[in-house]
ZAKOLMAR-949894 format. One record per residue (C-alpha): residue number from 1; residue in one letter; z negated, x, y negated. Coordinates in steps of 0.2 Angstrom, whole numbers. Each point is the difference from the previous one (the first is absolute). Layout:
N
    k  r     c3     c1     c2
  NUM  a      Z      X      Y
...
***
This chain:
323
    k  r     c3     c1     c2
    1  m    668   -634   1020
    2  s     16     -1     12
    3  r     13     11     -6
    4  w     12    -13      1
    5  v    -10    -11     -9
    6  a      0     13    -15
    7  l     18      2      3
    8  a      4    -20     -1
    9  i    -12      2    -17
   10  v     11     14     -6
   11  f     16    -12      5
   12  v     -6    -14    -10
   13  t     -5      9    -14
   14  r     17     10     -3
   15  t     11    -15      3
   16  s     -6     -3    -18
   17  m      9     16     -6
   18  g     17     -9      7
   19  y     -4    -17     -7
   20  q     -3      7    -17
   21  f     14     11      0
   22  q     12    -15      2
   23  s     -8    -12    -12
   24  v     11      4    -14
   25  a     15      0      8
   26  s     -4    -17     11
   27  v     -3     -9    -18
   28  g     15     10    -10
   29  p      9    -16     -2
   30  l    -15     -8     -9
   31  l     -8     15     -9
   32  v     17      6     -7
   33  p      3    -15    -12
   34  e    -17     -3     -7
   35  l     -4     18     -3
   36  g     18      2     -7
   37  l      4     15     10
   38  a     16      7      4
   39  w      4      2     20
   40  a     -1     18     -5
   41  q    -18      0     -5
   42  l     -5    -11     17
   43  g      5     15     11
   44  t    -10     11    -10
   45  l    -16    -11      3
   46  i      5     -1     17
   47  g      0     18      1
   48  v    -14      7    -10
   49  y    -12     -6     11
   50  m      5     15     12
   51  l      2     14    -15
   52  p    -21      2      0
   53  g      4      8     17
   54  a      9     16     -5
   55  f    -15      5    -12
   56  f    -17     -7     10
   57  a      3      4     17
   58  l     -6     18      1
   59  p    -15     -4    -13
   60  g     -1    -17     10
   61  g     -6     11     16
   62  m    -10      9     -8
   63  l    -10    -12     -9
   64  g     -3     -8     18
   65  q     -5     14      8
   66  r    -15      3    -18
   67  l     -4    -18     -1
   68  g      1     -6     17
   69  e     16    -10      9
   70  r    -10    -19      1
   71  r     -4      3    -18
   72  t     17      6     -7
   73  v     10    -15     11
   74  v    -12    -12     -8
   75  a      3      6    -18
   76  s     18      1      4
   77  l      0    -18      4
   78  a     -8     -5    -14
   79  l     13      8     -9
   80  m     13    -10      7
   81  v    -10    -15     -2
   82  a      0      3    -20
   83  g     18      5      1
   84  g      4    -16      7
   85  l     -9    -10    -12
   86  v      8      9    -15
   87  t     18     -2      6
   88  a     -5    -19      4
   89  a     -5      0    -20
   90  s     13      8     -7
   91  h     10     -7    -15
   92  g     12     14     -1
   93  f      7     16      8
   94  a    -11     13     -6
   95  l    -16     -9      7
   96  a     10     -5     17
   97  v      5     19      2
   98  s    -19      4     -4
   99  g     -6    -12     15
  100  r     13      6     11
  101  l     -5     19     -3
  102  l    -17     -5      3
  103  s      2     -7     16
  104  g     10     15      6
  105  v    -13     12     -4
  106  g    -13    -11     10
  107  a     15      0     13
  108  v      3     17      2
  109  l    -18      4      2
  110  m     -3    -13     14
  111  n     14      4      8
  112  i     -5     18      3
  113  l    -17     -1      4
  114  l      2    -15     12
  115  a     10     13     10
  116  k    -13     12      0
  117  m    -13    -13      6
  118  v     13     -4     13
  119  a      1     17      6
  120  d    -19      3      1
  121  w     -1    -16     12
  122  f     15      6     12
  123  a     -2     17      0
  124  e     -5      0     18
  125  g     14     -8      6
  126  e     16    -11     -5
  127  l      2      4    -18
  128  t     17     -2      0
  129  t     -1    -17      6
  130  a    -14     -4    -10
  131  m     10      8    -16
  132  a     15    -13      4
  133  i    -11    -15      2
  134  m     -4      7    -16
  135  l     15      1    -10
  136  s      8    -16      7
  137  s    -11     -9    -12
  138  w     10      6    -14
  139  p     15    -13      4
  140  v    -12    -13      7
  141  g     -5      0    -19
  142  l     15      0     -5
  143  g      7    -16     11
  144  l    -15     -8     -5
  145  a      4      1    -19
  146  a     21     -5      4
  147  a     -7    -15     10
  148  t    -14     -6    -12
  149  l      0      6    -17
  150  g     19    -11     -5
  151  g    -11    -15      6
  152  v    -14      3    -10
  153  a     10      4    -16
  154  t      9    -16      1
  155  s    -14    -11      4
  156  s    -11      6    -14
  157  s      6     18    -11
  158  w      4     15      5
  159  r    -15      7     -9
  160  m    -11     -9     14
  161  a     12      7     14
  162  v     -6     18     -8
  163  a    -17     -3     -2
  164  t     -1     -4     18
  165  t      5     19      5
  166  a    -16      2    -10
  167  v    -10    -10     12
  168  a      7      8     15
  169  a     -4     16     -7
  170  a    -18     -7     -3
  171  l      1     -6     19
  172  g      4     19      4
  173  l    -16      7    -12
  174  v    -14    -12      9
  175  l      7      6     19
  176  i     -2     18     -4
  177  a    -16     -2    -11
  178  f     -8    -12     13
  179  a      8      1     16
  180  y      6     18      2
  181  r    -11     13      7
  182  d      3     20      1
  183  p      3      6     18
  184  p    -14     10      8
  185  r      8     16      0
  186  a      5     -2    -18
  187  q    -17     -4     -7
  188  g     -7     14     10
  189  s     13     15     -7
  190  a     -1     -8    -19
  191  a    -12     16     -5
  192  g      3     14    -11
  193  p      4      4    -16
  194  p     17    -11     -6
  195  a      7     18     -8
  196  c     -1      9     14
  197  r      9    -16     11
  198  a     15     -2    -12
  199  r      7     18      2
  200  l     13     -1     11
  201  p      7     17     11
  202  r     17      4     -6
  203  r      9     -5     15
  204  e     -9    -18      1
  205  v      8     -2    -18
  206  g     17      3      6
  207  l     -2    -11     13
  208  a     -5    -14     -9
  209  l     14      3    -13
  210  s     13      0     14
  211  a     -6    -15      8
  212  g     -2     -9    -17
  213  f     19      6     -3
  214  a      4     -6     17
  215  w     -9    -18     -4
  216  g      8     -1    -17
  217  c     18      3      5
  218  f      0    -14     15
  219  n     -8    -12    -13
  220  a     14      3    -13
  221  s     13     -2     14
  222  l     -7    -18      3
  223  v     -3     -5    -18
  224  a     18      5     -1
  225  v      5    -13     14
  226  v    -12    -14     -7
  227  a      7      4    -17
  228  f     19      1      1
  229  g      4    -10     17
  230  p      3    -18     -8
  231  a     12     10    -12
  232  m     10      5     14
  233  l     -2    -15      9
  234  v      5     -9    -14
  235  a     15     10     -3
  236  r      6     -4     18
  237  g      0    -19     -2
  238  v    -19     -6      3
  239  s     -7    -12    -12
  240  l    -16      8     -9
  241  g    -12    -12      8
  242  d      5      6     17
  243  a      2     19     -3
  244  g    -18      0     -7
  245  f     -6     -9     18
  246  i      9     14      8
  247  v     -6     14     -7
  248  s    -20     -6      2
  249  l      5     -1     19
  250  a     -2     18      0
  251  i    -17      0     -8
  252  w     -8    -14     11
  253  v      8      9     16
  254  t    -10     15     -5
  255  i    -17    -10      0
  256  l      3      0     20
  257  s     10     16      1
  258  v    -14     12     -8
  259  p    -15     -3     10
  260  l     13      1     15
  261  g      4     16     -6
  262  g    -17      6     -2
  263  m     -4     -5     18
  264  l     17      8      6
  265  t     -6     16     -8
  266  d    -18     -1      5
  267  r      7     -2     18
  268  l     12     14     -1
  269  g    -11     13     -9
  270  r     14      6     -9
  271  p     -1     -4    -18
  272  t     14     14     -6
  273  l     13     -8     12
  274  v     -4    -18     -4
  275  i      2      4    -19
  276  v     15     11      1
  277  a      9    -13     14
  278  g     -4    -16    -11
  279  s      3      8    -16
  280  v     17      5      6
  281  a      4    -18      7
  282  a     -6     -9    -15
  283  g     12     12    -12
  284  l     15     -6     12
  285  a     -3    -17      0
  286  t     -1      1    -18
  287  l     17      9     -1
  288  l      9    -12      9
  289  l    -10    -16     -9
  290  p     19     -1    -10
  291  d     10      1     15
  292  l     -9    -10     13
  293  p      7    -18      1
  294  h    -16    -11      3
  295  p    -11      3    -14
  296  l    -14    -10      7
  297  l     -1     10     17
  298  a      2     18    -11
  299  f    -14     -2    -13
  300  s    -11     -8     16
  301  l      5     16      9
  302  l     -6     10    -14
  303  g    -15     -8     -2
  304  f     -2      6     18
  305  l      5     18      0
  306  t    -10      1    -16
  307  g    -17     -5     11
  308  a      0     17     11
  309  a     -5     12    -15
  310  p    -11     -7    -11
  311  g    -17      2      8
  312  a      2     17      8
  313  m      4      5    -20
  314  m    -16     -6     -5
  315  a     -8      7     13
  316  l      6     17     -3
  317  l    -14      4    -13
  318  p    -15     -6      6
  319  k      7      9     18
  320  t      1     17    -11
  321  v    -11      4    -13
  322  d    -20     -1      4
  323  p    -11    -15     -6
***
């Protein structure tokens, strides 16, 4: 199997995560009255999808090491399918939260291990470009959900719209289980007791923690822009619909800017410079958002500058920690 075919399979599979995450927000106006929820509870349903990441990130990596990445990813996608169906069938807040948590656990495990699988395929070169392409699957999933699920919910029901996210995860499950293949190097290096491979030197633990902290800070700033950007624009006199569209441009632009940032990093061969310069530039653009006179251009610029650092950040760990 070509490594680019493997990356395409990973890309399509990972798109299901963004698609499922965005589903509740896309059908919120129909879901809230039918389940009798407050809007704060809708926010909880949206955010609880990411909560398992705080608890299952490290255990998920160890689980994949013991059971095998592909087998664990298939199981995680099965959790996403089950969670999507539970959410779609729920008739109250508690069951809906349970479904979202179940989906979130699967998404966390899948996300971690898909990155490892890409790192295995691209260990010999172009790793940053590959990671950047993989990362762009998230905004693609968000955009597809925003563009389609509202219409599905209106023409049928919000339950049908949420159920389609289970179908998307099932597609990824089939691709990983039957189409994806491990790289030859990964197959040849799988020997050895899992307990021995699980022990990391102190230096590598420190590198992993620092890379994870940097990635968390970078993502937190982007979430803040997406969460509070519309309110800022409304306060400046922009309509709510236009505000949502303008803020979404920052996400759509990253679909192109993140892969371009990865290719730039591979060409320059200086990932630290790209991470620092890209993060500083994106931070300055964020600070200037309230003062720039043209919001459409401002958010587009932010999306463009945001694309420099993510690929290089995601490639830090595979490049510094032994397989």
